[in-house]
BATOR-643268 format. One record per residue: x, y, z of N, C-alpha, C in turn; residue number from 1. Coordinates in steps of 0.001 Angstrom, whole numbers. Example, Ala and Ser with C-alpha at 12.3 -4.5 7.8 and 13.67 -1.06 7.14 Angstrom:
<pts>
nxx->13190, nyy->-5690, nzz->7800, caxx->12300, cayy->-4500, cazz->7800, cxx->13200, cyy->-3300, czz->7800, pos->1
nxx->12850, nyy->-2250, nzz->7080, caxx->13670, cayy->-1060, cazz->7140, cxx->12900, cyy->30, czz->7870, pos->2
</pts>
This chain:
<pts>
nxx->90082, nyy->37966, nzz->52731, caxx->91467, cayy->37563, cazz->52121, cxx->91463, cyy->36936, czz->50677, pos->1
nxx->92427, nyy->37446, nzz->49882, caxx->92466, cayy->36661, cazz->48597, cxx->93100, cyy->35172, czz->48658, pos->2
nxx->92952, nyy->34206, nzz->47503, caxx->93455, cayy->33072, cazz->47299, cxx->94576, cyy->33108, czz->46642, pos->3
nxx->95590, nyy->32393, nzz->47107, caxx->96834, cayy->32758, cazz->46164, cxx->97873, cyy->31151, czz->46417, pos->4
nxx->97931, nyy->30675, nzz->45213, caxx->98670, cayy->29375, cazz->45030, cxx->99502, cyy->29167, czz->44056, pos->5
nxx->100716, nyy->28403, nzz->44188, caxx->101763, cayy->28482, cazz->43343, cxx->101419, cyy->27005, czz->42383, pos->6
nxx->101645, nyy->27238, nzz->41062, caxx->101544, cayy->26311, cazz->40052, cxx->102431, cyy->25187, czz->40374, pos->7
nxx->102219, nyy->23981, nzz->40679, caxx->103525, cayy->23159, cazz->40938, cxx->103559, cyy->21972, czz->40104, pos->8
nxx->102692, nyy->21628, nzz->38906, caxx->102820, cayy->21019, cazz->38023, cxx->101780, cyy->21028, czz->36823, pos->9
nxx->102037, nyy->20385, nzz->35727, caxx->101264, cayy->20641, cazz->34559, cxx->101178, cyy->18984, czz->33895, pos->10
nxx->100129, nyy->18431, nzz->34073, caxx->99901, cayy->17290, cazz->33293, cxx->99905, cyy->17299, czz->32017, pos->11
nxx->100259, nyy->15794, nzz->31823, caxx->100910, cayy->15417, cazz->30461, cxx->99778, cyy->16227, czz->29250, pos->12
nxx->98364, nyy->15795, nzz->29534, caxx->97480, cayy->16269, cazz->28795, cxx->96619, cyy->17742, czz->29217, pos->13
nxx->97086, nyy->18320, nzz->30429, caxx->96253, cayy->19528, cazz->30641, cxx->96515, cyy->20595, czz->29816, pos->14
nxx->97082, nyy->20781, nzz->28970, caxx->97258, cayy->22003, cazz->28041, cxx->96404, cyy->21635, czz->26886, pos->15
nxx->96431, nyy->20589, nzz->26830, caxx->95387, cayy->20299, cazz->25437, cxx->94153, cyy->20938, czz->25625, pos->16
nxx->93397, nyy->20808, nzz->26716, caxx->92040, cayy->21705, cazz->27003, cxx->92003, cyy->22963, czz->26684, pos->17
nxx->93370, nyy->23795, nzz->26345, caxx->93091, cayy->24885, cazz->25966, cxx->92569, cyy->25305, czz->24733, pos->18
nxx->92806, nyy->24145, nzz->23667, caxx->92103, cayy->24230, cazz->22664, cxx->90903, cyy->24402, czz->22687, pos->19
nxx->90060, nyy->23782, nzz->23680, caxx->88603, cayy->23993, cazz->24082, cxx->88274, cyy->25068, czz->24805, pos->20
nxx->89346, nyy->26202, nzz->24845, caxx->89256, cayy->27100, cazz->25866, cxx->89087, cyy->27004, czz->27653, pos->21
nxx->89434, nyy->25725, nzz->27858, caxx->89322, cayy->25537, cazz->29514, cxx->90874, cyy->24869, czz->29938, pos->22
nxx->90662, nyy->25018, nzz->31442, caxx->91869, cayy->24265, cazz->32029, cxx->91129, cyy->23647, czz->33271, pos->23
nxx->91586, nyy->22380, nzz->33727, caxx->91096, cayy->21842, cazz->34770, cxx->92335, cyy->22116, czz->35995, pos->24
nxx->91681, nyy->22405, nzz->36947, caxx->92712, cayy->22592, cazz->38166, cxx->92569, cyy->21765, czz->39494, pos->25
nxx->93659, nyy->21283, nzz->39949, caxx->93328, cayy->20387, cazz->41103, cxx->94379, cyy->20759, czz->42282, pos->26
nxx->94373, nyy->20187, nzz->43403, caxx->95519, cayy->20515, cazz->44309, cxx->96544, cyy->19552, czz->43871, pos->27
nxx->97826, nyy->19880, nzz->44254, caxx->98906, cayy->18644, cazz->43621, cxx->98829, cyy->17592, czz->44293, pos->28
nxx->97832, nyy->17263, nzz->44889, caxx->97650, cayy->15745, cazz->45699, cxx->96569, cyy->14909, czz->45146, pos->29
nxx->96261, nyy->15506, nzz->43903, caxx->95229, cayy->14588, cazz->43062, cxx->95919, cyy->13312, czz->42788, pos->30
nxx->94957, nyy->12473, nzz->42373, caxx->95141, cayy->10915, cazz->42183, cxx->96102, cyy->10974, czz->40324, pos->31
nxx->96771, nyy->10321, nzz->40181, caxx->97676, cayy->10376, cazz->38808, cxx->96830, cyy->10350, czz->37787, pos->32
nxx->95561, nyy->9856, nzz->37842, caxx->94658, cayy->9588, cazz->36749, cxx->94178, cyy->11337, czz->36489, pos->33
nxx->93830, nyy->11913, nzz->37626, caxx->93258, cayy->13443, cazz->37484, cxx->94501, cyy->14183, czz->37037, pos->34
nxx->95641, nyy->13879, nzz->37886, caxx->96809, cayy->14830, cazz->37627, cxx->97092, cyy->15119, czz->36389, pos->35
nxx->97228, nyy->13885, nzz->35248, caxx->97597, cayy->13977, cazz->33728, cxx->96809, cyy->14772, czz->32960, pos->36
nxx->95501, nyy->15546, nzz->33535, caxx->94991, cayy->16001, cazz->32752, cxx->94696, cyy->17516, czz->33141, pos->37
nxx->95465, nyy->17671, nzz->34523, caxx->95253, cayy->19039, cazz->35358, cxx->96473, cyy->19805, czz->35329, pos->38
nxx->96056, nyy->21227, nzz->35683, caxx->97226, cayy->22087, cazz->36174, cxx->97020, cyy->21939, czz->37797, pos->39
nxx->98017, nyy->21607, nzz->38319, caxx->98038, cayy->21295, cazz->39772, cxx->98897, cyy->22605, czz->40593, pos->40
nxx->98294, nyy->22612, nzz->41548, caxx->98799, cayy->23835, cazz->42652, cxx->98720, cyy->23542, czz->44111, pos->41
nxx->99484, nyy->24366, nzz->44658, caxx->99569, cayy->24164, cazz->46028, cxx->98286, cyy->23988, czz->46795, pos->42
nxx->98364, nyy->23566, nzz->47986, caxx->97239, cayy->23224, cazz->48641, cxx->97398, cyy->24479, czz->49711, pos->43
nxx->96301, nyy->25508, nzz->49352, caxx->95974, cayy->26882, cazz->50278, cxx->94595, cyy->26793, czz->50817, pos->44
nxx->94306, nyy->27590, nzz->51947, caxx->93266, cayy->27734, cazz->52535, cxx->92241, cyy->28636, czz->51399, pos->45
nxx->91135, nyy->28477, nzz->51357, caxx->90106, cayy->29045, cazz->50825, cxx->89275, cyy->29953, czz->51785, pos->46
nxx->89458, nyy->31334, nzz->51542, caxx->88739, cayy->31933, cazz->52899, cxx->87065, cyy->32396, czz->52251, pos->47
nxx->86878, nyy->32155, nzz->51022, caxx->85489, cayy->32780, cazz->50679, cxx->85366, cyy->32143, czz->49044, pos->48
nxx->83962, nyy->32111, nzz->48972, caxx->83360, cayy->31573, cazz->47675, cxx->83847, cyy->32503, czz->46558, pos->49
nxx->83999, nyy->31899, nzz->45435, caxx->84290, cayy->32456, cazz->44163, cxx->82486, cyy->33299, czz->43638, pos->50
nxx->82919, nyy->34450, nzz->42938, caxx->81595, cayy->34647, cazz->42494, cxx->81963, cyy->35548, czz->40910, pos->51
nxx->80893, nyy->35945, nzz->40287, caxx->80949, cayy->36641, cazz->39296, cxx->81429, cyy->38030, czz->39690, pos->52
nxx->82493, nyy->38800, nzz->39017, caxx->82978, cayy->40072, cazz->39200, cxx->84310, cyy->39834, czz->40130, pos->53
nxx->84699, nyy->38798, nzz->40315, caxx->85868, cayy->38755, cazz->41064, cxx->86808, cyy->38430, czz->40132, pos->54
nxx->88195, nyy->38465, nzz->40171, caxx->89261, cayy->38290, cazz->39146, cxx->90244, cyy->37239, czz->39592, pos->55
nxx->90394, nyy->36517, nzz->38308, caxx->91415, cayy->35162, cazz->38306, cxx->92373, cyy->35637, czz->37555, pos->56
nxx->93468, nyy->35397, nzz->38512, caxx->95157, cayy->35818, cazz->37808, cxx->95733, cyy->34299, czz->37613, pos->57
nxx->96435, nyy->34255, nzz->36520, caxx->97140, cayy->33089, cazz->36047, cxx->98356, cyy->33585, czz->35504, pos->58
nxx->99440, nyy->33482, nzz->36172, caxx->100870, cayy->34264, cazz->35958, cxx->100267, cyy->35771, czz->36215, pos->59
nxx->100608, nyy->36537, nzz->34839, caxx->100340, cayy->37540, cazz->34713, cxx->99462, cyy->37976, czz->33904, pos->60
nxx->98628, nyy->37392, nzz->33542, caxx->97277, cayy->37227, cazz->32829, cxx->95963, cyy->37583, czz->33952, pos->61
nxx->95227, nyy->38178, nzz->33736, caxx->93900, cayy->38647, cazz->34242, cxx->92592, cyy->38266, czz->33764, pos->62
nxx->91778, nyy->37666, nzz->34358, caxx->90466, cayy->37150, cazz->33778, cxx->89344, cyy->37470, czz->34744, pos->63
nxx->88221, nyy->38114, nzz->34128, caxx->87037, cayy->38478, cazz->35092, cxx->86198, cyy->37261, czz->35118, pos->64
nxx->85753, nyy->36863, nzz->36482, caxx->85009, cayy->35619, cazz->36531, cxx->83803, cyy->36236, czz->36070, pos->65
nxx->82914, nyy->35517, nzz->35227, caxx->81790, cayy->35883, cazz->35004, cxx->80470, cyy->35097, czz->35345, pos->66
nxx->80684, nyy->33408, nzz->35703, caxx->79509, cayy->32826, cazz->36355, cxx->80411, cyy->31504, czz->36750, pos->67
nxx->79747, nyy->31181, nzz->38144, caxx->80457, cayy->30125, cazz->38918, cxx->79309, cyy->29022, czz->39210, pos->68
nxx->79604, nyy->27829, nzz->38921, caxx->78784, cayy->26828, cazz->38901, cxx->78265, cyy->26398, czz->40236, pos->69
nxx->77188, nyy->25745, nzz->40429, caxx->76847, cayy->25391, cazz->41987, cxx->77712, cyy->24385, czz->42585, pos->70
nxx->78768, nyy->23792, nzz->42066, caxx->79517, cayy->22844, cazz->42774, cxx->80871, cyy->23248, czz->42711, pos->71
nxx->81310, nyy->24454, nzz->41882, caxx->82701, cayy->24883, cazz->41715, cxx->83170, cyy->25224, czz->42987, pos->72
nxx->82662, nyy->26104, nzz->44113, caxx->83262, cayy->26273, cazz->45145, cxx->83374, cyy->25364, czz->46038, pos->73
nxx->82654, nyy->24478, nzz->46406, caxx->82738, cayy->23126, cazz->47146, cxx->83816, cyy->22489, czz->46824, pos->74
nxx->84067, nyy->21966, nzz->45587, caxx->84952, cayy->21453, cazz->44906, cxx->86525, cyy->22280, czz->44969, pos->75
nxx->86397, nyy->23277, nzz->44980, caxx->87559, cayy->24005, cazz->44881, cxx->88014, cyy->24108, czz->46546, pos->76
nxx->87146, nyy->24262, nzz->47272, caxx->87693, cayy->24533, cazz->48692, cxx->88049, cyy->22929, czz->49224, pos->77
nxx->87583, nyy->22024, nzz->48933, caxx->88006, cayy->20463, cazz->49261, cxx->88921, cyy->19831, czz->48626, pos->78
nxx->89079, nyy->20056, nzz->47585, caxx->89925, cayy->19508, cazz->46324, cxx->90936, cyy->20286, czz->45613, pos->79
nxx->90674, nyy->21797, nzz->45507, caxx->91502, cayy->22762, cazz->44723, cxx->90809, cyy->22645, czz->43377, pos->80
nxx->89814, nyy->21729, nzz->43026, caxx->89152, cayy->21689, cazz->41755, cxx->88373, cyy->22428, czz->41235, pos->81
nxx->88342, nyy->22638, nzz->39805, caxx->87340, cayy->23462, cazz->39040, cxx->87946, cyy->23301, czz->37851, pos->82
nxx->86866, nyy->23935, nzz->36820, caxx->87395, cayy->24249, cazz->35437, cxx->87135, cyy->25429, czz->35174, pos->83
nxx->88092, nyy->25843, nzz->34679, caxx->87838, cayy->27543, cazz->34362, cxx->87817, cyy->27310, czz->32565, pos->84
nxx->86534, nyy->27956, nzz->32417, caxx->86631, cayy->28132, cazz->31087, cxx->86389, cyy->29464, czz->30648, pos->85
nxx->87320, nyy->29659, nzz->29311, caxx->87638, cayy->31317, cazz->28731, cxx->86602, cyy->31471, czz->27738, pos->86
nxx->85386, nyy->31629, nzz->28043, caxx->84523, cayy->31842, cazz->27115, cxx->83839, cyy->33016, czz->27763, pos->87
nxx->83751, nyy->33593, nzz->28790, caxx->83097, cayy->34782, cazz->29215, cxx->81526, cyy->34638, czz->29480, pos->88
nxx->81077, nyy->33377, nzz->29092, caxx->79506, cayy->33484, cazz->29401, cxx->79130, cyy->33625, czz->30553, pos->89
nxx->77980, nyy->34001, nzz->30557, caxx->77226, cayy->34521, cazz->32122, cxx->76510, cyy->33562, czz->32766, pos->90
nxx->76281, nyy->32167, nzz->31844, caxx->76091, cayy->30901, cazz->32889, cxx->76961, cyy->29733, czz->32407, pos->91
nxx->77085, nyy->28900, nzz->33370, caxx->77821, cayy->27849, cazz->33408, cxx->77262, cyy->26672, czz->32633, pos->92
nxx->78104, nyy->25351, nzz->31819, caxx->77292, cayy->24562, cazz->30990, cxx->77139, cyy->23159, czz->32162, pos->93
nxx->78208, nyy->23123, nzz->32965, caxx->78451, cayy->22266, cazz->34175, cxx->78493, cyy->22628, czz->35682, pos->94
nxx->78163, nyy->22136, nzz->36447, caxx->78197, cayy->22659, cazz->37737, cxx->79573, cyy->22867, czz->38719, pos->95
nxx->80638, nyy->22293, nzz->37916, caxx->82111, cayy->22284, cazz->38403, cxx->82755, cyy->23532, czz->37617, pos->96
nxx->82058, nyy->24464, nzz->36630, caxx->82767, cayy->25401, cazz->35836, cxx->82757, cyy->26693, czz->36577, pos->97
nxx->83672, nyy->27287, nzz->36197, caxx->83673, cayy->28761, cazz->36412, cxx->84031, cyy->29051, czz->35159, pos->98
nxx->83367, nyy->30330, nzz->34750, caxx->83389, cayy->30909, cazz->33421, cxx->84243, cyy->32141, czz->33667, pos->99
nxx->85278, nyy->32413, nzz->32537, caxx->85835, cayy->33659, cazz->32851, cxx->86053, cyy->34285, czz->31378, pos->100
nxx->86407, nyy->35677, nzz->31625, caxx->86709, cayy->36640, cazz->30354, cxx->87978, cyy->37275, czz->30290, pos->101
nxx->88639, nyy->37298, nzz->29398, caxx->89963, cayy->38007, cazz->29152, cxx->90469, cyy->37787, czz->27615, pos->102
nxx->91488, nyy->38907, nzz->27347, caxx->92088, cayy->39067, cazz->26507, cxx->92582, cyy->37893, czz->25584, pos->103
nxx->93254, nyy->37232, nzz->26196, caxx->94113, cayy->35981, cazz->25632, cxx->93933, cyy->34732, czz->26728, pos->104
nxx->94412, nyy->33719, nzz->26261, caxx->94327, cayy->32295, cazz->27129, cxx->95901, cyy->32541, czz->27741, pos->105
nxx->95653, nyy->31846, nzz->28573, caxx->96880, cayy->32166, cazz->29819, cxx->98008, cyy->30978, czz->29303, pos->106
nxx->99192, nyy->31588, nzz->29355, caxx->100664, cayy->30552, cazz->28933, cxx->100994, cyy->30163, czz->30426, pos->107
nxx->100891, nyy->29013, nzz->30864, caxx->100972, cayy->28207, cazz->32024, cxx->102294, cyy->27758, czz->32044, pos->108
nxx->102759, nyy->28192, nzz->33400, caxx->104217, cayy->27562, cazz->33645, cxx->104162, cyy->27264, czz->35175, pos->109
nxx->105058, nyy->26266, nzz->35427, caxx->105335, cayy->25576, cazz->36708, cxx->105841, cyy->26714, czz->37541, pos->110
nxx->105740, nyy->27373, nzz->38686, caxx->106089, cayy->28521, cazz->39091, cxx->105215, cyy->29883, czz->39415, pos->111
nxx->104167, nyy->29791, nzz->38005, caxx->103344, cayy->30963, cazz->38227, cxx->102503, cyy->30726, czz->39616, pos->112
nxx->101566, nyy->31672, nzz->39902, caxx->100645, cayy->31932, cazz->40744, cxx->99148, cyy->31757, czz->40010, pos->113
nxx->98392, nyy->30999, nzz->40880, caxx->96967, cayy->31043, cazz->40661, cxx->96552, cyy->31757, czz->41754, pos->114
nxx->95651, nyy->33031, nzz->41297, caxx->95025, cayy->33695, cazz->42539, cxx->93586, cyy->34216, czz->42025, pos->115
nxx->93013, nyy->34024, nzz->43314, caxx->91669, cayy->34493, cazz->43123, cxx->91559, cyy->36091, czz->43838, pos->116
nxx->91013, nyy->37257, nzz->43392, caxx->91248, cayy->38474, cazz->43808, cxx->89529, cyy->38574, czz->44123, pos->117
nxx->89251, nyy->38630, nzz->45390, caxx->87555, cayy->38769, cazz->45837, cxx->87510, cyy->40061, czz->45660, pos->118
nxx->86241, nyy->40687, nzz->45167, caxx->86113, cayy->42083, cazz->45083, cxx->84720, cyy->42310, czz->45624, pos->119
</pts>
């Protein structure tokens, strides 16, 4: 079963990270200091681990997952947290990162969906 959540909030500094080709996501119950730097999403059950080849959808934009850090699936399941990095590399720099590739950076809005399509 695929993962699907709604984007419920965008922290004051969250979109600044797009300048560095990344976004940080958390469940919408994140502490205030983390919420201000994060894209927040509804708390939904995670049925399986993300892996290279899966698809990330943010709104209508599609990104292929190219690498998943060793901690990313655990923190995504427990806190809805990981850092999506839009560089398309096949290795992550940090254990909580998920590398993705796609044509353009997302235009993130409250009400959009955050989806993982497991292939």
